[in-house]
Each structure stands twice: as structure tokens, then as C-alpha cells.
N, C-alpha and C positions, 0 to 999 in steps of 0.2 A: 119344344123348348129345350135348351141346353144350359146346364149350370155353368156359369162363366168361370167358376173356380175349379170344379172337379171333373166336369165333362158328362155328368149324368144327364140322360135324355128322357124327357117325358112329354106327353101330349099337352098342348096348350097353345094359346094364340101368341104369347110373348116369344121373342126370338131367344133372349137370354134371361136367366134368373139366377138367384142364389138358393140352392137347395137347403132343406132343414139341417142335414148333416154338416154342411159347410158353415151354416149360421151358428151351429153349436160349437164347431171346432175353432172358429176364429177367436172368441174370447179366451179360450184355453191357450192358443198360440201367443196371444198378446200378453197374457199373464206370465208365461214361461219366458218370453223374450225380455220383458222388463226386468225380471229377476236375474236372468243370466247377464244382461247388460250391466246391472249393478255390481254383480260379483266380479266380472271381468274388468270393469273399469276401476273398482275400488280395492280389490284384493292385491296384496303385495306379490303373491305368487299364485299360480294356478296349479293346484295339486289334484290330479285325477282320482285320488283315493279318499278325499275328505268331504266332498260335496255331492250329495245324491243327484242334484239337478245337473251337475256337470257329467256325472256318470251316465245319466239319461241321455245327454247329448252325444257322448261317445258311443253308447250302445245304439242309438237311433241312426247316427250317421253311417255306420258300417252297413246297415241293411240296404241302403241305396247307393253305396259307394261305387258300384260298377255300372250304374245307369248312365247312358251316354249324355243325358242332360246335365248331370251333376258331377261326373268324373273329373272334369277340369278343376273344380273347386277343391276336391279332395287332393288331387295331385299338387296343386299350388300349396295347400296346407302342409303336405308332407315336406315339400321343399323349404317352406318357411321354418318349420320345426327343425329340420336338419341343419339349416344355416344358423339358426339361433343357438342351437346346442354347440355349434362350432365357434360361436361368438363372432360370426360374420354378419356384417350389416347390410350388404348389398347383393342383389341378384340381377344379372343382366338378361336382356331378352334372349341372347344366345343360350344362356343357361336354361331358360324355360324351354326353348325349342329343342334342346338336346334331351331334356328330361321328360317332356310331355308331347306326345304326338296328338295333334288336333288340327282340324281344318277350320276351326273357328278363329275369329280375330281375338286378340287379347283384350281389347279395350273394355268390353262389357264385364268380363270376369275381373279384370284389374280394378274397375270402378267399384265393384262390390267390396273388395278388400280396402279400398280407399275410404269408402263411405263408413266402414266399420273402424276406421283409423288404425288398422293393423299395418298398413304400409303408407309410404309416400312415394311419389314417382318424380323422375326428371327425364329429360331427353338429352342424350349425348350422341351427337352425330347420327341423328335419325334413328335412334334405337331407344327402347325403354330401359331405364335402370330403376329397379325396385329397391326402396330403402326400408328396412324393417324399423318399425317404431318401438318405443319402450313398451307399449301395450302388447305388441306381438312377442316381445322378448322376455316379458316378465316371468312367464312360466319356466323359462330356462335358467333363471337366476339360481334357483336352489340346487341345480345340477352343476352349474359352473363353479359353485363353491366347493365342489369335491364330493357331493352326495353321489351314491352309486346310481348308475343309469343302465338299464337293460334295454334290449331291443323292444321288448314288450311295452315298457314304459314309454319309449319314444313313439311307438305306434299308437298307444292310447292318447298321448298328447296330441298327435296329429288328428286323431278322431274327435277329440274335444273341440279343436279349432275348426275342423271340418263341420262338426255339428253346429257350431256357432254360426258359421257362414250359411249353412243350410237353414238354420232357424231364421236368419235374416230374410232369406228368400221366402219362407213361409209367411213371415210377417208382412212382406210386400204383397203377397197374394190376398191377405185379409182386406186390403183396401180396393180390390178389384170388384167393380159393380157393372161395368159396361165393356163392350168389346174394345172400345178405344182405349180403355185403361191398360190393356195388355202392352201398349207401347212403353209403359213405365217400367216393365220388367226387363231384366237382362236378356238380351237377344230377342226381346218381345215375345217370350215364351213362358207359359206356365210350367213349373216343374211338377207335372201331373203325377208321375210315379212317386215322387217324394211326398207331395201333398196327400195323395190318396192312401199310401201305405201308412203314414204316420197318423192320418185321420182315423183309420180303422183301429190301429194299435192303441193310440193315446186315448181316443174316446171310449174304447172298450174298457180300459183300465179306469178311466175317469168316471165312468158310469158304475164302477164297483164290481165288474166281472173279473174274476181271477183267472179265467181260462176262456179259450175260444177254439173252435175246430177249423181245420184248414178249408173245409168247404164253405163255411161262412165268409172267410176272408177272400177266397177265390171268387165267389159270386159278387161280393162287394166291389172288388177291383174290376171284374169283367163288366159289370153294369156301367162302369166309368171308362170303358175303352182301354183298359190295361191288357196288353197281349198275354196270352197263355205262357209264352216263353219267358216273359218278364216275371210273371207270377211264379213260375218254376224256379227262377233264380232267387227270388225273395224267399221262397219256402226253404231252399237249401241254406240260405244264409241264416234264417231263423233256427234251423236245426244245428248250426255250428255254434255251440255254446262254449265259450272260452273267455271268462271274465278278465284274464290277464291281458289279452290283446285284441279280442274280437268283440263279442257282445254278450251281455248277461241279462237282457230283457226277459229271456225265457229261462226258467230254471228246470223245467221237466217236460218231457213228451211221453205220450202214451197212445196206443192204438185202440180205437173203438169202431168195430165193424169196418175195418180197413182204412179208416180215416185217422189222421194225426190230430190229437188234442194237445194244444200248447198251454202251458201254465206259466203265468207271469212270475218273475222273481218277486220275493217279498218286498224288496225296496221300492219296486214300481208301485205297488198298491199303497204303501205308506206315503210315498211322495205324491201320488195323485190325490190322495185324501187331503194332504196339506194344500196342494195347488187348487183343489176344488174350493176350499174355504177362502183362499186368496182371491180366486176368481169371483166368488159370490160377494165378497167384501168390496172388490173393485167395481162391480156392476151396480151395487147398492149406493156407492158413493156419488 
């Protein structure tokens, strides 16, 4: 049997199933997704420094930013942020092709951004034209009024929106129960590296553990078919701690018998404690 969400294989008569880890992870994803949707839809501005849940998105998105399945979403977010900060409303398909090298069609990725109401589209002479919505531009308003903007701030803004898009992909995976359900996902593919990486990190903190060792995470990912080269890249990114522009999920690293022990930043534990109560309240309702 294979877990339809994460790829874990175990013996049994069923072809596909949902494993206990994925069963536990899905309500957590749903809780975070609903709260982030509320913040991004109702807030006048999106400030990367004032909301722990948005900080979590920015930190989490960077960890899988270089994965082939999700890079396209990050690059589109970077372009959206740059254009919004330039007070530019439109992006052409030629702009995308110049900025992003990909062999994939644009249609599935663009639809994700449309579904989130970050963009609208039109066709001009057989090409896409992407129109930024007010929802996509609202985070730029505070900087267009003359507030100081650094490259680090711009990068964090792109990571927040990248995290928002990736969170949407996670949310779509929570509804997958059968093989046929995969057709509802962009490119008919599960974002396995994204799902499994954040399932380990978020559930570890959600369960109250302040630290984990690299071997625990490596084995968790390996059991779900994540290649050792991918794990090596994730490990390097976890070791790159820079809260200004990269990620601050991890506040400290130490070595124990040759293995790296990672310690979560304090805000992660506080935020997961709060999210745990929200999840329990939602499941009791």
C-alpha cells in the first residue's frame, strides 16, 4: 500500500491509503490556511514583521524554494512583488519567459494564482497578460507611500506570497483520498517534497518538541521516497539562518555524536501552541 498524500509504503491489501502522519497533518494545514486567508483578505497591508503566521509562511517557503516542483511558484511571486513595488499592473507572457526558465506550461501555475485572486488574466494576440489584483498589491502600499524598502524586505515579501501559494497547494493535498483525485492538483502532481518537509517540521513543533536531529528527519523523508540529494539541499537550507531575508525556523544548531541537532526558534513553539488550540476548537465544533 502507498499513502496517496506522502508516498509512504507499507504492506497491506489496499492499493492506496492515507497514513496516520498525513491524517494528523491535514487539520493543521487547514487551520493555518484558513487563518492566513483571513489575514491576507482582510488586512490593509501585509507586513512581514508583525504577524507570526506570516513569518512562518516566509520561513517555510524558502526551505523548498529550489525544488523543481515548486520553483515556478516562487519565481512568479518574485516577479509579482517586484512589479507591485514598481507600481506596475501588468506582466506579459514574454516577461515571464524572460524571467523564468521552465519546460512546463504556464496554465496550471497561473490558475493557482487566479484561484487565490492574486491575479486576473486576459489574452492579447495569443499571449497571456497577467493583471495584478488589489489583493496582490496591498503589501506594496506601505512602501509606495515612501517607507524605506530594502532588498531583504523585498525578498521576505516574496517569500510570504510564495508561502501563501505553497500553503494553498498543501490545502489541495488534504482533499486527496484516491488516485483519481490527483487530477485536481496542478500538473496532476503532489508536491511531495513540500508536503513531507513541512509535515515533519510543523508536526514536530505542533507536538511540542523544541528540537529534532538530522537523522530523524532524513529517515522520515527517505521512507517517503525523498532522494538523498534533496535531503542534502533541505539540510543546507535549514542551516542557513538569516531572519532578515532567508529563514528563522531554526534558532540554533549543535552537534551530538556527529549529527546536527536543530532547535526551533521560540516564535515557532509559541505559534504552534496557539494553532494547536485553534485546531482543537475547530475539530470540536
